[in-house]
ROSE-4610 file (N, C-alpha, C; in Angstrom, 1 decimal, always signed):
// ROSE-4610
residu = [M/M/M/R/R/R/P/P/P/V/V/V/D/D/D/T/T/T/T/T/T/S/S/S/G/G/G/F/F/F/K/K/K/P/P/P/V/V/V/G/G/G/K/K/K/F/F/F/V/V/V/S/S/S/F/F/F/A/A/A/D/D/D/G/G/G/Y/Y/Y/P/P/P/F/F/F/M/M/M/I/I/I/M/M/M/G/G/G/E/E/E/A/A/A/S/S/S/L/L/L/S/S/S/D/D/D/L/L/L/N/N/N/R/R/R/R/R/R/Y/Y/Y/E/E/E/G/G/G/D/D/D/T/T/T/S/S/S/F/F/F/G/G/G/F/F/F/D/D/D/R/R/R/F/F/F/R/R/R/P/P/P/N/N/N/I/I/I/V/V/V/F/F/F/S/S/S/G/G/G/G/G/G/Y/Y/Y/P/P/P/N/N/N/Q/Q/Q/E/E/E/D/D/D/E/E/E/I/I/I/G/G/G/R/R/R/F/F/F/S/S/S/I/I/I/N/N/N/G/G/G/I/I/I/A/A/A/F/F/F/Q/Q/Q/G/G/G/L/L/L/E/E/E/N/N/N/C/C/C/A/A/A/R/R/R/C/C/C/T/T/T/I/I/I/P/P/P/N/N/N/V/V/V/D/D/D/P/P/P/Q/Q/Q/T/T/T/G/G/G/I/I/I/V/V/V/D/D/D/E/E/E/N/N/N/T/T/T/E/E/E/P/P/P/L/L/L/A/A/A/T/T/T/L/L/L/S/S/S/K/K/K/Y/Y/Y/R/R/R/L/L/L/Q/Q/Q/K/K/K/R/R/R/K/K/K/V/V/V/N/N/N/F/F/F/G/G/G/R/R/R/N/N/N/V/V/V/V/V/V/H/H/H/S/S/S/G/G/G/T/T/T/G/G/G/T/T/T/V/V/V/R/R/R/I/I/I/G/G/G/N/N/N/T/T/T/L/L/L/K/K/K/L/L/L/G/G/G]
num = [1/1/1/2/2/2/3/3/3/4/4/4/5/5/5/6/6/6/7/7/7/8/8/8/9/9/9/10/10/10/11/11/11/12/12/12/13/13/13/14/14/14/15/15/15/16/16/16/17/17/17/18/18/18/19/19/19/20/20/20/21/21/21/22/22/22/23/23/23/24/24/24/25/25/25/26/26/26/27/27/27/28/28/28/29/29/29/30/30/30/31/31/31/32/32/32/33/33/33/34/34/34/35/35/35/36/36/36/37/37/37/38/38/38/39/39/39/40/40/40/41/41/41/42/42/42/43/43/43/44/44/44/45/45/45/46/46/46/47/47/47/48/48/48/49/49/49/50/50/50/51/51/51/52/52/52/53/53/53/54/54/54/55/55/55/56/56/56/57/57/57/58/58/58/59/59/59/60/60/60/61/61/61/62/62/62/63/63/63/64/64/64/65/65/65/66/66/66/67/67/67/68/68/68/69/69/69/70/70/70/71/71/71/72/72/72/73/73/73/74/74/74/75/75/75/76/76/76/77/77/77/78/78/78/79/79/79/80/80/80/81/81/81/82/82/82/83/83/83/84/84/84/85/85/85/86/86/86/87/87/87/88/88/88/89/89/89/90/90/90/91/91/91/92/92/92/93/93/93/94/94/94/95/95/95/96/96/96/97/97/97/98/98/98/99/99/99/100/100/100/101/101/101/102/102/102/103/103/103/104/104/104/105/105/105/106/106/106/107/107/107/108/108/108/109/109/109/110/110/110/111/111/111/112/112/112/113/113/113/114/114/114/115/115/115/116/116/116/117/117/117/118/118/118/119/119/119/120/120/120/121/121/121/122/122/122/123/123/123/124/124/124/125/125/125/126/126/126/127/127/127/128/128/128/129/129/129/130/130/130/131/131/131/132/132/132/133/133/133/134/134/134/135/135/135/136/136/136/137/137/137/138/138/138/139/139/139/140/140/140/141/141/141/142/142/142]
x = [+0.8/+0.0/+0.9/+0.7/+1.5/+0.5/+0.8/-0.2/+0.0/-1.0/-1.0/+0.1/+1.0/+2.2/+2.6/+2.4/+2.7/+3.7/+4.2/+5.2/+4.6/+3.3/+2.7/+2.7/+2.9/+2.8/+1.5/+0.5/-0.9/-0.9/-1.3/-1.3/-2.6/-3.6/-4.9/-4.8/-5.3/-5.2/-6.1/-5.5/-6.3/-6.5/-5.8/-5.9/-4.6/-4.8/-3.6/-3.6/-2.5/-2.3/-1.7/-1.8/-1.2/-0.2/-0.6/+0.4/+0.5/-0.3/-0.2/+0.9/+1.3/+2.5/+2.1/+1.1/+0.8/-0.6/-1.5/-3.0/-3.6/-4.7/-5.3/-6.1/-6.5/-7.2/-6.8/-7.0/-6.8/-8.0/-8.5/-9.7/-9.2/-9.8/-9.5/-10.7/-11.0/-12.2/-11.8/-12.7/-12.5/-12.2/-12.9/-12.7/-11.2/-10.6/-9.2/-8.3/-8.5/-7.7/-7.9/-9.2/-9.5/-8.8/-8.8/-8.1/-6.6/-6.0/-4.6/-4.4/-5.1/-5.0/-5.2/-6.1/-6.4/-5.1/-4.5/-3.3/-2.0/-2.0/-0.8/-0.6/+0.6/+0.8/+1.4/+1.4/+1.9/+0.9/+1.3/+0.5/-0.5/-0.3/-1.1/-1.9/-2.6/-3.3/-2.9/-3.1/-2.8/-4.0/-3.9/-5.0/-4.8/-5.9/-5.8/-4.7/-4.3/-3.3/-2.0/-1.7/-0.5/-0.5/-1.7/-1.8/-2.4/-2.9/-3.3/-4.3/-5.4/-6.4/-7.2/-7.7/-8.6/-10.0/-10.3/-11.7/-11.7/-12.5/-12.6/-14.1/-14.3/-15.7/-15.9/-17.1/-17.5/-18.2/-18.4/-19.1/-18.1/-18.7/-17.9/-17.0/-16.0/-15.1/-13.6/-12.7/-11.3/-10.8/-10.1/-9.5/-10.5/-11.7/-12.7/-12.3/-11.6/-11.2/-10.3/-9.7/-8.9/-9.7/-11.0/-11.9/-12.7/-12.7/-13.5/-13.1/-14.0/-13.8/-14.5/-15.7/-16.4/-17.3/-17.3/-18.2/-18.5/-19.5/-19.8/-20.0/-19.7/-20.0/-20.6/-21.8/-22.5/-22.5/-22.7/-22.9/-21.5/-20.4/-19.1/-18.7/-18.3/-17.9/-16.4/-16.1/-14.7/-14.4/-13.1/-12.7/-11.5/-11.6/-10.4/-9.5/-8.2/-7.3/-6.3/-5.6/-4.7/-4.5/-4.0/-3.8/-2.6/-2.6/-1.5/-0.3/+0.8/+2.0/+2.6/+2.8/+3.2/+4.7/+5.0/+6.4/+6.6/+7.7/+7.9/+7.3/+6.6/+6.1/+5.1/+4.3/+3.4/+4.2/+5.5/+6.3/+6.6/+6.3/+6.6/+5.3/+5.4/+4.3/+4.0/+2.8/+2.6/+2.4/+2.2/+2.2/+3.5/+4.5/+5.8/+6.9/+6.7/+7.7/+8.8/+8.6/+9.5/+9.2/+10.3/+10.2/+10.2/+9.2/+9.1/+10.3/+10.9/+12.2/+11.9/+10.6/+10.3/+9.6/+9.7/+9.1/+7.6/+6.9/+5.5/+4.8/+3.7/+2.9/+3.2/+4.2/+4.5/+5.0/+5.6/+6.1/+4.9/+3.8/+2.6/+1.9/+1.8/+1.1/+1.8/+3.1/+3.9/+3.6/+3.0/+2.7/+1.5/+0.6/-0.6/-1.0/-0.2/-0.6/+0.5/+1.5/+2.6/+2.2/+2.2/+1.8/+2.9/+3.5/+4.6/+5.7/+6.1/+7.2/+6.9/+5.6/+5.2/+4.1/+4.1/+3.0/+1.9/+0.8/-0.3/-1.4/-1.8/-2.8/-3.5/-4.8/-5.5/-5.6/-6.4/-6.6/-6.5/-5.7/-5.6/-6.8/-7.2/-8.5/-8.4/-9.1/-9.3/-10.8/-11.1/-12.5/-12.8/-14.1/-14.7/-15.7/-15.8/-16.8/-16.3/-17.2/-16.9/-18.0/-17.7/-18.6/-17.9/-18.6/-18.1/-18.3/-17.3/-17.4/-17.3/-18.2/-18.1/-18.2/-17.7/-17.9/-19.3/-19.6/-21.0/-21.7/-21.1/-21.7/-21.8/-22.7/-22.8/-22.0/-21.3/-20.5/-21.4/-21.6/-22.4/-21.5/-21.5/-20.7/-21.4/-20.6/-21.1/-21.2]
y = [-1.2/+0.0/+1.2/+2.1/+3.3/+4.5/+5.3/+6.5/+7.5/+8.3/+9.5/+10.4/+10.8/+11.6/+12.5/+13.7/+14.6/+15.6/+16.3/+17.3/+18.6/+18.7/+19.9/+19.7/+18.5/+18.2/+17.8/+17.8/+17.4/+15.8/+15.3/+13.9/+13.5/+13.2/+12.9/+11.6/+11.6/+10.4/+9.3/+8.1/+6.9/+6.8/+7.6/+7.5/+6.9/+5.9/+5.2/+5.1/+4.8/+4.6/+3.2/+2.8/+1.5/+1.8/+1.9/+2.1/+3.6/+4.4/+5.9/+6.5/+7.7/+8.4/+8.9/+9.8/+10.4/+10.3/+10.2/+10.1/+8.9/+8.4/+7.2/+7.6/+8.9/+9.3/+10.7/+10.9/+12.2/+12.5/+13.7/+14.0/+15.1/+15.0/+16.0/+16.1/+17.3/+17.6/+17.6/+17.1/+17.1/+18.5/+19.5/+20.9/+21.4/+20.8/+21.2/+20.6/+19.4/+18.8/+19.5/+19.8/+20.5/+21.9/+22.6/+23.9/+23.8/+22.7/+22.5/+22.3/+21.4/+21.1/+22.3/+23.2/+24.4/+25.4/+25.4/+26.3/+25.7/+24.4/+23.7/+24.1/+24.4/+24.9/+23.8/+22.6/+21.5/+20.8/+19.8/+19.1/+18.1/+17.6/+16.6/+17.1/+16.3/+16.7/+15.6/+16.0/+15.1/+14.4/+13.2/+12.5/+12.4/+11.9/+11.7/+10.7/+9.8/+8.8/+9.5/+10.7/+11.4/+11.8/+12.0/+12.5/+11.5/+10.4/+9.3/+9.6/+10.4/+10.6/+9.3/+9.1/+8.0/+8.4/+9.7/+10.2/+11.3/+11.2/+12.2/+12.6/+13.9/+14.4/+15.3/+15.3/+16.1/+17.3/+18.3/+19.5/+20.4/+21.5/+22.4/+23.3/+23.8/+24.8/+24.4/+24.9/+24.5/+24.7/+23.7/+23.7/+23.9/+23.6/+23.6/+22.7/+21.6/+20.7/+21.4/+22.5/+23.2/+23.6/+23.8/+24.4/+23.3/+22.1/+21.0/+20.6/+20.6/+20.1/+18.8/+18.8/+17.6/+17.3/+16.0/+15.5/+14.0/+13.5/+12.1/+11.5/+10.2/+9.4/+8.1/+7.8/+6.6/+6.3/+7.4/+7.3/+7.2/+7.3/+7.3/+8.8/+9.2/+10.5/+10.7/+11.8/+12.2/+13.6/+13.8/+15.2/+15.6/+16.7/+17.2/+17.9/+17.6/+18.2/+19.2/+18.9/+19.8/+19.5/+20.5/+20.3/+19.5/+18.8/+17.8/+18.5/+18.6/+19.1/+18.1/+18.4/+17.4/+17.1/+15.8/+15.4/+15.5/+14.9/+15.0/+13.8/+12.9/+11.7/+12.1/+13.2/+13.6/+13.9/+14.2/+14.4/+13.1/+12.0/+10.7/+10.2/+9.9/+9.4/+8.0/+7.8/+6.4/+5.3/+5.7/+4.7/+4.2/+5.1/+4.8/+4.8/+5.4/+5.5/+6.6/+7.4/+8.4/+9.7/+10.3/+11.6/+12.7/+13.6/+14.7/+15.6/+15.9/+16.7/+18.2/+18.6/+20.0/+20.1/+19.0/+18.9/+19.2/+18.8/+19.0/+17.7/+17.9/+19.1/+20.0/+19.7/+20.5/+22.0/+22.1/+23.4/+24.3/+23.8/+24.6/+24.8/+23.8/+24.0/+25.0/+25.1/+26.0/+27.5/+27.7/+29.1/+29.6/+28.7/+29.2/+28.4/+27.4/+26.6/+26.5/+27.4/+27.5/+28.2/+27.5/+28.0/+27.6/+28.6/+28.4/+27.5/+27.8/+27.1/+25.6/+25.3/+23.9/+24.0/+23.1/+23.0/+22.1/+22.7/+22.0/+21.7/+20.4/+20.0/+18.8/+18.9/+17.8/+18.1/+17.3/+17.6/+16.2/+16.2/+15.0/+14.8/+13.6/+13.3/+12.1/+12.1/+10.9/+10.6/+9.4/+9.0/+8.5/+8.4/+7.7/+6.8/+5.6/+4.6/+3.7/+2.8/+1.8/+1.8/+1.1/+1.0/+0.9/+1.0/+0.9/+2.1/+2.6/+3.7/+3.2/+3.6/+3.1/+4.3/+4.0/+5.0/+5.3/+6.6/+7.0/+7.4/+7.1/+7.6/+9.1/+9.6/+11.1/+11.6/+12.6/+13.3/+14.4/+14.4/+15.4/+16.2/+17.5/+18.4/+18.6/+18.9/+19.2/+18.0]
z = [+0.0/+0.0/+0.0/-1.0/-1.1/-0.9/+0.1/+0.3/-0.7/-1.0/-1.9/-1.3/-2.2/-1.7/-2.9/-2.8/-4.0/-3.6/-4.6/-4.4/-3.7/-3.8/-3.1/-1.6/-1.1/+0.3/+0.8/-0.1/+0.3/+0.4/+1.6/+1.8/+2.5/+1.7/+2.3/+3.1/+4.3/+5.1/+4.6/+4.5/+4.0/+2.5/+1.8/+0.3/-0.3/-1.1/-1.6/-3.2/-3.7/-5.2/-5.4/-6.7/-7.1/-8.1/-9.4/-10.5/-10.8/-10.2/-10.5/-9.8/-10.2/-9.6/-8.2/-8.1/-6.9/-6.4/-7.4/-7.1/-7.9/-7.4/-8.1/-9.3/-9.4/-10.6/-11.1/-12.4/-13.0/-13.9/-13.8/-14.7/-15.7/-16.9/-17.9/-18.8/-19.3/-20.1/-21.6/-22.4/-23.9/-24.4/-23.7/-24.2/-23.9/-22.9/-22.6/-23.7/-24.1/-25.2/-26.5/-26.8/-28.0/-28.1/-26.9/-26.8/-27.1/-26.5/-26.8/-28.3/-28.9/-30.3/-31.2/-30.8/-31.5/-31.5/-30.3/-30.1/-30.8/-30.9/-31.4/-32.9/-33.3/-34.7/-35.6/-35.1/-35.9/-36.8/-37.5/-38.5/-37.9/-36.7/-36.2/-34.9/-34.3/-33.1/-32.0/-30.8/-29.6/-29.1/-28.7/-28.1/-26.6/-25.9/-24.4/-24.0/-24.9/-24.5/-24.2/-24.7/-24.3/-22.8/-22.2/-20.9/-19.8/-20.3/-19.4/-18.3/-18.7/-17.6/-17.4/-16.2/-15.9/-16.2/-16.1/-16.2/-17.2/-18.3/-19.3/-19.4/-19.4/-19.5/-20.7/-21.2/-22.4/-21.8/-22.7/-22.3/-21.5/-21.0/-20.2/-21.1/-20.5/-21.2/-20.9/-21.7/-21.6/-20.1/-19.6/-18.3/-17.2/-17.4/-16.3/-15.1/-15.5/-14.4/-13.3/-13.7/-12.7/-11.5/-11.7/-10.7/-10.0/-10.5/-10.0/-8.6/-7.7/-6.4/-6.2/-5.6/-5.4/-6.7/-7.0/-8.0/-7.8/-8.5/-8.4/-9.7/-9.8/-11.0/-10.6/-11.0/-10.7/-9.2/-8.4/-7.0/-6.2/-6.9/-6.3/-6.1/-4.9/-4.6/-5.0/-5.6/-6.0/-5.4/-5.2/-4.8/-5.6/-6.4/-7.1/-6.1/-6.1/-5.1/-5.6/-6.7/-7.2/-8.7/-9.4/-10.8/-11.0/-12.2/-12.4/-13.1/-12.4/-12.9/-13.8/-15.1/-16.1/-16.1/-16.2/-16.5/-18.0/-18.5/-19.9/-20.7/-20.0/-20.7/-21.9/-21.7/-22.9/-24.1/-24.1/-25.3/-26.0/-25.4/-26.1/-26.8/-28.1/-28.8/-28.3/-27.8/-27.2/-28.2/-29.5/-30.5/-31.0/-31.0/-31.6/-30.5/-29.4/-28.4/-28.7/-29.7/-30.1/-29.4/-28.8/-28.1/-29.2/-29.0/-29.9/-29.8/-30.9/-30.9/-30.6/-30.7/-30.3/-29.0/-28.2/-26.9/-26.8/-27.9/-27.9/-27.3/-26.6/-26.5/-25.4/-24.6/-23.4/-23.8/-25.0/-25.4/-25.6/-26.3/-26.5/-25.2/-24.3/-23.0/-22.2/-22.3/-21.4/-21.8/-22.9/-23.4/-22.6/-22.1/-21.5/-20.2/-19.9/-18.7/-17.7/-17.8/-16.9/-15.6/-14.5/-13.2/-12.2/-11.5/-10.5/-11.1/-12.3/-13.0/-13.3/-13.3/-13.7/-14.8/-15.7/-16.7/-16.2/-15.9/-15.3/-16.4/-16.4/-17.4/-16.9/-16.5/-15.8/-14.3/-13.6/-12.2/-11.5/-10.4/-9.6/-8.7/-8.5/-7.8/-6.9/-5.8/-5.0/-4.9/-4.4/-4.4/-3.0/-2.7/-1.5/-1.9/-1.3/-1.6/-2.7/-3.1/-4.1/-5.1/-6.2/-7.3/-8.6/-9.7/-11.0/-11.8/-12.5/-13.4/-14.8/-15.7/-17.1/-18.0/-19.2/-20.3/-20.5/-20.5/-20.7/-19.4/-18.2/-17.0/-16.9/-16.2/-16.0/-14.9/-15.1/-14.0/-13.5/-12.1/-11.5/-10.5/-10.8/-10.0/-8.6/-7.6/-6.3/-5.4]
């Protein structure tokens, strides 16, 4: 059992991770990825596989997840705790394993998502309770 432990120092009691770095879940909105791809000046677009969110929601506005606190999905309570400071893994194409020579997508993200010398994209989340989350479930804020 590995407790949640992040660089911010936030350590919620009784919350654990398995294969994740610091939190068991990360949430990201489709609008956020669309906004990144609109700003990117390259020939391709980026998919969610570059960022590895567990929870993706539709609707809303770009980077709305920054503000998400409490929400539920299929009766399971979640709590957004801090924005996800990105490492360099998103610069690796998950299909080929090749690192982008121009450090994309982090180079583009750093132009508008740089906060306290970190590129934040997505939000780290913990949960309470048990249940099953499936594609198509409704996310309820509050």
